[in-house]
MIVEX-369500 format. One record per residue (C-alpha): residue number from 0; residue in three letters; x, y, z. Coordinates in Angstrom, 3 decimals, decimal comma, padded with zeros to 6 digits. Example, Ala and Ser with C-alpha at 12.3 -4.5 7.8 and 13.67 -1.06 7.14 Angstrom:
<rs>
[0 'ALA' [012,300 -004,500 007,800]]
[1 'SER' [013,670 -001,060 007,140]]
</rs>
This chain:
<rs>
[0 'ASN' [002,435 006,857 -010,465]]
[1 'LEU' [004,286 004,815 -013,053]]
[2 'CYS' [007,770 003,440 -012,525]]
[3 'LYS' [010,189 003,660 -015,438]]
[4 'ASP' [013,217 002,192 -013,633]]
[5 'ARG' [013,059 -001,538 -014,300]]
[6 'SER' [016,232 -002,369 -012,372]]
[7 'ARG' [014,391 -002,483 -009,028]]
[8 'ILE' [011,139 -004,174 -009,938]]
[9 'ASN' [010,108 -007,443 -008,375]]
[10 'PRO' [012,265 -010,169 -009,974]]
[11 'ARG' [009,318 -012,597 -010,074]]
[12 'ASP' [007,555 -010,243 -012,499]]
[13 'ARG' [009,294 -010,900 -015,776]]
[14 'ILE' [008,875 -007,963 -018,130]]
[15 'ASP' [009,870 -008,238 -021,778]]
[16 'SER' [012,704 -005,764 -022,398]]
[17 'ASP' [011,062 -004,731 -025,683]]
[18 'ILE' [008,062 -003,336 -023,831]]
[19 'LYS' [008,479 000,398 -023,248]]
[20 'GLY' [006,668 002,746 -020,915]]
[21 'GLY' [005,982 002,926 -017,212]]
[22 'LEU' [005,097 000,058 -014,923]]
[23 'SER' [002,495 -000,112 -012,198]]
[24 'GLY' [000,845 -002,760 -010,068]]
[25 'ALA' [002,553 -005,877 -008,724]]
[26 'PRO' [005,968 -005,297 -010,362]]
[27 'THR' [006,335 -002,043 -008,412]]
[28 'GLN' [005,067 -003,286 -005,047]]
[29 'GLN' [008,406 -003,947 -003,344]]
[30 'LEU' [009,962 -000,660 -004,451]]
[31 'ALA' [006,833 001,285 -003,499]]
[32 'ASN' [006,847 -000,269 -000,024]]
[33 'GLU' [010,519 000,603 000,465]]
[34 'LEU' [009,874 004,211 -000,566]]
[35 'ILE' [006,915 004,520 001,811]]
[36 'SER' [009,088 003,305 004,693]]
[37 'GLN' [011,947 005,598 003,748]]
[38 'THR' [009,665 008,628 003,488]]
[39 'TYR' [007,935 007,876 006,785]]
[40 'ARG' [011,259 007,421 008,593]]
[41 'MET' [012,405 010,811 007,285]]
[42 'TYR' [009,210 012,820 007,810]]
[43 'GLY' [006,940 010,844 010,135]]
[44 'ASP' [003,452 012,264 010,235]]
[45 'GLN' [004,531 015,650 008,853]]
[46 'LEU' [003,438 014,475 005,385]]
[47 'VAL' [000,432 012,659 004,029]]
[48 'ILE' [001,911 009,597 002,339]]
[49 'ILE' [-000,261 007,933 -000,290]]
[50 'GLY' [000,577 004,249 -000,709]]
[51 'VAL' [000,409 003,042 -004,304]]
[52 'GLY' [001,838 000,126 -006,255]]
[53 'GLY' [000,534 -003,425 -006,237]]
[54 'ILE' [-002,536 -003,200 -004,020]]
[55 'PHE' [-004,662 -006,248 -004,762]]
[56 'SER' [-005,861 -007,143 -001,245]]
[57 'ALA' [-006,435 -005,864 002,270]]
[58 'ALA' [-003,053 -007,310 003,234]]
[59 'ASP' [-001,358 -005,254 000,500]]
[60 'ALA' [-003,072 -002,060 001,681]]
[61 'TYR' [-002,320 -002,848 005,329]]
[62 'GLU' [001,368 -003,367 004,559]]
[63 'LYS' [001,551 000,144 003,109]]
[64 'ILE' [-000,307 001,587 006,111]]
[65 'LYS' [002,021 -000,116 008,589]]
[66 'ARG' [004,975 001,276 006,639]]
[67 'GLY' [003,596 004,823 006,919]]
[68 'ALA' [000,903 005,444 004,310]]
[69 'SER' [-002,093 007,313 005,653]]
[70 'LEU' [-004,003 006,821 002,397]]
[71 'VAL' [-003,877 004,138 -000,287]]
[72 'GLN' [-004,660 004,420 -003,978]]
[73 'LEU' [-005,258 001,557 -006,339]]
[74 'ILE' [-005,980 001,273 -010,007]]
[75 'THR' [-004,381 -001,891 -011,393]]
[76 'GLY' [-005,922 -004,085 -008,700]]
[77 'MET' [-009,372 -002,741 -009,479]]
[78 'ILE' [-008,846 -003,291 -013,199]]
[79 'TYR' [-007,977 -006,958 -012,658]]
[80 'GLU' [-010,293 -007,726 -009,722]]
[81 'GLY' [-013,227 -005,388 -010,391]]
[82 'PRO' [-014,838 -002,529 -008,460]]
[83 'GLN' [-015,898 -004,829 -005,607]]
[84 'LEU' [-012,231 -004,931 -004,588]]
[85 'ILE' [-012,675 -001,639 -002,708]]
[86 'GLY' [-015,304 -003,136 -000,397]]
[87 'GLU' [-013,292 -006,326 000,040]]
[88 'ILE' [-010,239 -004,300 001,062]]
[89 'ASN' [-012,276 -002,219 003,538]]
[90 'ILE' [-013,771 -005,315 005,181]]
[91 'GLY' [-010,388 -007,051 005,212]]
[92 'LEU' [-008,678 -004,019 006,746]]
[93 'VAL' [-011,151 -003,976 009,626]]
[94 'LYS' [-010,370 -007,637 010,308]]
[95 'LEU' [-006,585 -007,126 010,119]]
[96 'LEU' [-006,709 -004,055 012,342]]
[97 'ARG' [-008,754 -005,890 014,982]]
[98 'GLU' [-006,410 -008,895 014,857]]
[99 'ASP' [-003,547 -006,533 015,685]]
[100 'GLY' [-005,492 -004,829 018,483]]
[101 'PHE' [-006,179 -001,535 016,716]]
[102 'ASN' [-009,502 000,293 016,976]]
[103 'HIS' [-008,796 002,756 014,165]]
[104 'VAL' [-006,627 002,701 011,067]]
[105 'SER' [-004,753 005,782 012,288]]
[106 'GLU' [-003,241 003,680 015,088]]
[107 'ALA' [-001,508 001,416 012,559]]
[108 'ILE' [000,057 004,135 010,390]]
[109 'GLY' [003,828 003,748 010,493]]
[110 'ILE' [003,712 001,104 013,239]]
[111 'TYR' [006,767 -000,635 011,751]]
[112 'HIS' [008,833 002,422 012,621]]
[113 'LYS' [007,594 003,094 016,172]]
</rs>
C-alpha cells in the first residue's frame, strides 16, 4: 500500500528528495481517491474496493466510500492519532451518513458516480 511515484503526491506535502522508499498517509490521499473513483467507474460493485491512503478522520473515510470503497483500511492515521481513532471514525461515519439521509453505509458506496 505504499506509493513510490512522487510526481502525483499532494503538493502541500513537501517530501525531501533525498528520502527514499514508499509513501503512505496524507501525501497519497488525493491519488488514492482518484484511483478509487476510476476503479469504481470501471467495475462498479463487481469488485470489493478497499480505500487506503490518508485516512485521519470520518470525513476522509466517507470520501473514499462515496467514491466507491466498500471497505477502508488505515495505518498511518492510527499511528499518529492512536487506536481510539477507529471508534471516532465509526461514530463520525454514522453522523455523516445520517446527515446525507443514508440508513446504512452500503447506500453511500459509489454515490458520486450514480
